[in-house]
C-alpha positions as CSV (number, residue, x, y, z in Angstrom):
1,X,16.8,6.6,-6.1
2,X,14.0,8.2,-4.3
3,X,10.4,7.9,-5.7
4,X,9.6,11.5,-6.2
5,X,6.6,11.0,-8.5
6,X,4.6,9.4,-5.5
7,X,5.0,12.8,-3.7
8,X,4.1,14.8,-6.8
9,X,7.3,17.0,-6.1
10,X,5.6,18.6,-3.0
11,X,7.2,16.6,-0.1
12,X,10.5,14.7,0.2
13,X,9.9,11.1,0.2
14,X,11.4,9.1,3.1
15,X,11.0,5.6,1.5
16,X,12.6,4.1,-1.6
17,X,11.1,1.6,-3.8
18,X,12.8,-1.4,-2.3
19,X,11.8,-0.3,1.2
20,X,8.1,-0.1,0.0
21,X,8.4,-3.5,-1.5
22,X,9.8,-4.8,1.9
23,X,6.9,-3.2,3.8
24,X,4.3,-5.0,1.4
25,X,6.1,-8.3,1.6
26,X,6.2,-8.3,5.4
27,X,2.5,-7.8,5.5
28,X,1.6,-10.4,3.0
29,X,1.3,-13.4,5.5
30,X,-0.8,-11.5,8.1
31,X,-3.2,-10.2,5.3
32,X,-3.7,-13.7,4.1
33,X,-5.0,-14.9,7.5
34,X,-8.8,-15.1,8.0
35,X,-10.4,-12.0,9.4
36,X,-10.3,-11.9,13.3
37,X,-8.2,-11.3,16.3
38,X,-5.2,-13.3,15.2
39,X,-5.0,-11.5,12.0
40,X,-5.4,-8.2,13.6
41,X,-2.7,-8.9,16.3
42,X,-0.3,-10.3,13.8
43,X,-0.8,-7.2,11.5
44,X,-0.3,-4.9,14.6
45,X,3.0,-6.8,15.4
46,X,4.2,-6.4,11.7
47,X,3.2,-2.7,11.6
48,X,5.2,-2.0,14.9
49,X,8.3,-3.6,13.5
50,X,8.0,-1.6,10.3
51,X,7.4,1.7,12.2
52,X,10.4,1.0,14.1
53,X,12.6,0.1,11.2
54,X,11.5,2.8,8.7
55,X,10.5,5.7,11.0
56,X,7.3,6.6,8.9
57,X,3.8,7.0,10.1
58,X,1.3,4.4,10.8
59,X,-0.8,5.9,7.9
60,X,2.1,5.5,5.5
61,X,2.4,1.8,6.4
62,X,-1.2,1.1,6.2
63,X,-1.7,2.9,2.8
64,X,1.0,0.7,1.5
65,X,-0.4,-2.5,2.8
66,X,-3.9,-1.6,1.7
67,X,-2.7,-0.6,-1.7
68,X,-3.7,3.0,-1.6
69,X,-0.2,4.4,-2.2
70,X,2.9,3.0,-4.2
71,X,0.7,0.7,-6.3
72,X,3.1,0.8,-9.3
73,X,5.8,-0.6,-6.9
74,X,4.0,-3.2,-5.3
75,X,1.5,-4.4,-8.0
76,X,3.5,-7.4,-9.1
77,X,3.4,-8.6,-5.4
78,X,-0.4,-8.6,-5.4
79,X,-2.6,-11.6,-5.6
80,X,-4.5,-12.2,-8.7
81,X,-7.7,-11.4,-6.8
82,X,-6.2,-8.0,-5.7
83,X,-5.3,-7.2,-9.4
84,X,-8.8,-8.2,-10.6
85,X,-10.3,-6.0,-7.9
86,X,-8.1,-3.0,-8.7
87,X,-8.7,-3.5,-12.5
88,X,-12.5,-3.6,-11.8
89,X,-12.5,-0.6,-9.6
90,X,-10.5,1.5,-12.2
91,X,-12.8,0.4,-15.0
92,X,-15.8,1.8,-13.2
93,X,-14.2,5.3,-12.5
94,X,-14.9,8.1,-14.6
95,X,-12.0,10.2,-15.6
96,X,-11.7,13.9,-15.6
97,X,-13.9,16.7,-14.2
98,X,-17.5,15.9,-13.6
99,X,-19.9,17.5,-16.0
100,X,-23.3,18.9,-15.2
101,X,-26.1,17.2,-17.1
């Protein structure tokens, strides 16, 4: 089944939930490496493999890896630190329209 809610009904999704999870899983090892050239190269290699396999844009791949999209599908794969960071970010956000004071 396609994940239509992630597209808000406006654009057809090219990825399915299990594909998104595979993308995230493949990036876990490179993302856990210390910052630097080795991490960057490893992540670039993984991204190229994912691009060839799933035929989606690099932006789509990076948004999944960086937890900007498909959060509900990948959240159980996140580290405890990633979950805590996400919870803290959301706790500080104000919901709804901004009001003039």
